[in-house]
N, C-alpha and C positions, 0 to 999 in steps of 0.2 A: 503493499499500500504505500505508493509515493507521496501521498498526502497526509500521512501519519508520521509525526516528527518527535525527537526526543526534546525535553525541555532545555537541553545544553546548546542546541543549534543556534548560530549567531543570527542576530537580525538581518545581516547582509545576505546570509546563506537562505533565510527564510523568503526574502524579497526575490532572490534569484528563482527560487523554487516556484513561487507563485506565478512568475511571469511565465512558466513552462506549462502550467496546469489550465485545462479547460474551465475548471470550476475553482475560483480564486478564494479557497478557504483550505487551510491545513489544520489538523488536529494534533495537539500535544499530549503525550502520554507520559505517564511515570509508572513503571511496573506494569505495563500493558492497560493501565486504567487511564480513561481520558481525563484530564484536568484543565483544558481549556482550548479555545479556538483562536485562530489569527486570520483576518483578512488584511488586505492593503491598507483598509481604513484603520484598523487598529495599530498597524506600523505607522501611519501618517499621524495619528493621535500621540503616539509615543515620542516620535521624533519632534514634534512640534513642542511638546512639553518639556522635553529633556535637551533640545538642541544636540542630540547625538545619535549616532546610529550604532554606536557601540552597545553592547548588551547580549542577552539571550532570548529565545523564545518565551522562556518563563517571564520576562519582564515586561513584555507587550501583549500576552495572550489576554483573551477575554475569557472570564470564568464568573459562574459555572457554565458549563457547556450542556446543551440540550442533546439528549441522547434517547434511543428508542431500544426495545428488546425483540423486536420482530420487524420483518419487512412490511407487513400490513400496517402496523402502527407507524413506521417511518413513512410510509407513502401518504398515510393520512394527515402526518403533521407536515409534510412538503406540500399537499394539496391545500391545507388550511391557511399556512403561513407564507407560501411561496418562496421557501428557503431553498438554497442551491443544493445543500447536501445534509446528511445526518449520520453519525455513527451508530451502528448497531452493536450492542454489548450484551453479555451473557449475564447469569445471575450473580457473578462474582464483579461485575461492572467491568470486565475486561472487553476490549474492543474485539469484534469479530470481522467486520467489513464496513465499508462506508456505502450507504444507499444514496444515489443520486438523483437530482431532478433532471430527468431525460430532455425536458425542453431547453434545458441549459446545455446539456452535453451535445445536443444535435446543432447548436450554433456553429458557424463557420470560424475559422481561425481570424478571418478577415473581419472587418468591420460588420457590425450587424446592419440589416436592411434599413433601419430607421436612420442609419448615419451615412448611407451611401451617397447623398446629394451634398454632403459638406464640403465647403470650398476651402482651399488652401491659399492664403495671401503669403507671397514671399516679398519681402524688401530686398531689392535687388539694384537700387539705384545709386548706392555710395561709391566714392572714389576709391575706397580701400587704401587710403594714404599710409596706414600703418604697415601696409604689405609692398610699399615701393621697395625695389624697382619692378617687381613682378607685375603690378597693376599699369606700369607705364605701356605694357605691351598688351596684356589681356585685362578685362574687367574681372573684378574679384569673383562674381558668381561662376566664372569658367576657369577659375584656376584649378589645375589637376590635382587631386589627391588620390595617390596610388593609382594614377593613370585615368582617374574620372573626375569630370569638373565637380567641385564641391556642391554646387546647387542640384545638379543632376542626382547625386549621391543622397541629398535630403529628399528630393522630391520622390526618388525611386522608393524610399521607405514608405511614403504615403501611397504610391501606386501599389506596392505588394500588398498593402492593406486594404485596398480597394476604393482609394480616394483619387480621382484622375481630373478633377476640375481645378485649375490653377490660374490665379490671377498674380502677375508679376508687375511690381512697381519699378519702373525703370527710369534712369536719367544718364548716368555715366557710361559712354560706349554702349549705348542702348541698342544701336543697329546690329552690333556683333551678337548681342545676347538674343535678339529677335531672330536673327538669321539662324543662329545655332538651334534654338527650340522650334523653329519652322519645321525641322527634320527629326529632331530627337525625340525619344520616348513615344513611340508608336502607341495609339489608343488613348492618348491623353488630350485634354482640351486646354489651350492656353489663351489667356486674355492679358494684353499688355497694356498698363496704364502708364502713359509718359508724364513725368514731372518736367516741367520747364526750368525749374530751379529747385533746389533742396528744400523740402517741407517737414523734414522729420517724420518718424513713424506715424504719429496721429495725423499730421497734415496729409501724409499720403492716403491714409484710409479714407479722408473725406472725399477724394477724388472718385472713389470706387463705390460710394454708398449705393448708389442705384443698381449696382452689379451684385450685390451681396444679399444672401437669402437670410436665414434666421441666425444659427450659430456658425461660426467660421474660425479656421486656425489662422494665426499669424506667426511667421517664422522668419528668422533671418537667414542670409545666404551664406554664412560662415561658420554655423555650427551644427554638429551632428548630436542629435538627442534621442537616447534610446527609451522609448516610452510606450506602453500599453495604451493604444489610441481608445479601445472600448472603456478601458477603466477610466481614463481622463475624461471622457465625454460623459460616462455614467456620474463621475463625481460632479462636473459641472452642472448637470441636469438636476441631481438629487439635492445639491445644496442651494439650487436656484440663484446661481451666481450670474451676474452680469459679465464678469470677466475672472477669468482663472489663470493664474501665473504658474507655470512650470518652474520649479525652482530646485536646486540641488543644495545640499549640505556640505559646504566648503570648508576645508581645513587649511588655514593660513598661518605660517610659521612667521614669527617676527624675528629678524636676525640680530636684534640687540636685547640687551638685559632691559627689562621693563620695571620701573619704580613705582610703587604704590605709596602714597603720601596721604597724612591727615590734613586738616584745614590750615595748620600752621606751617605746612611744608616739611614736617619731620617724616622721616621715612619709616614706613610701617613694614615693608616687605620689599624685597629685590627677587624678581623672577627672571631666570636666564633664557632667553630665547623661547619665550612662551608660545604655544599654538593657540589660535582662537578658532571657534567654528561659528559660522554664519549661514544663514539660507542666502544664496544668491539667485538673482533673477537670471535664467538661461535664454530669455529673449523669445521663447515660445510662450503662446498664449491661445485660449479659447475665448471668444469674445461673442456676446449676443449682440444682435443689431439694436436691441432697444439701448445699448450703450451709447449710441451716436446722440441720443438726447442730452447726454451729460459731457459731450466733447467740449473743449474750450472754444470760446468765440475768437479764434485767431487763425492766421493763415499757417504759419509754422509752430509746431508743438510735438513734444515727444510722448511716448507711452506713459511715462511716469506721471505727466499732467493729466491725462486721462483717469489714471488710477486715483490720483488725489482728487480730482472731481467727483468720482463715484463715492469715494469714502466720505467726503465732505457732505455728500447728499444722502449718506447712510444706505448706500446700496451695496450689495454683497459682492465682495472681492475675495475669491479663495486661492488656495495654493495646492498644487499637486506636487509632492516631493519625490525626487528620484535621487539615487545615489550618486556621489560625486563622479564615479566611473562611468555614468550613463551620459555625461556632457562632455563633449569634445568642441574646443574652439580655436578655429585657425584665424582669428582676427588680427594676430600679429606673427611676425616671422616665426618666432620660437614656437607658437601654437601650430603653424602650418608644418614645421618640422616634426613635432611631436604626433599630428595626426597622421602624416605619411607613415612614420615609423609604426604606429599602432595598427594601421589598416594595410600595411604592404603584405 
């Protein structure tokens, strides 16, 4: 039973396992007895509360866990509550097998039918100044990573999941990008929105408001993000967010000794080269079209200003957390080299 785990499994191992399972729930056992269950939502709440992905299954599991003693009882519970699965136990409460909701198991590995028409907006108009001299020759979206343009790598992940409707915001070397995607990625539909001048991510979105449907993705053209699209969209819908930010828990080492002082400047502690952990914005979002009501009334603005406006109006802005390893950024030369190394 792949979805039955020991309480000592690390949280990162649990996340990796959940990504491979058709039913996104695992059960934690001790001496063959079920002591808890874990979904990606349980991990997300733990990480937000602790700002850490360290720990074990026992730290983030939900307990007590619902069980049943027969297939008949389990099917009745699944039908009544619409749950994905339930463990069947014997008289000693030892797990025997997992009973699944077959409606869930029959879903394809691609995005579910209700998500098939979701559009993907890619911001591809920047000059890529941090990638000079490469971008003197090619626009940043077409810079190859392990032999394939970075933007095509990003969009191919969406294509493999079943999303094929893309809107690209263009400016710098726009004709080269348009010419490339006129022939690349067969079976996909591309719409190009051209900026006459830089508008920021938010300003670019205002140019395509009439092209967008309900919920849509916004991604950058220089970051590879490993995310379960169904889970992300489910969270966005269930939490009724107008905007959901994909975030990664990043550990940053400070290369100096850090001094803690009191109000009088007296040293309380000295920490040598400490590490801090912080949720970072990966630049990937799911946005509801209703969010346009809260866009700033200006021509040039960034995504941060959209988020600030939403929060100021008490609208729901959520986050979907991924491990640091699920986020690769080639926005600078060192990132490009690192991405080439990892994808080679």
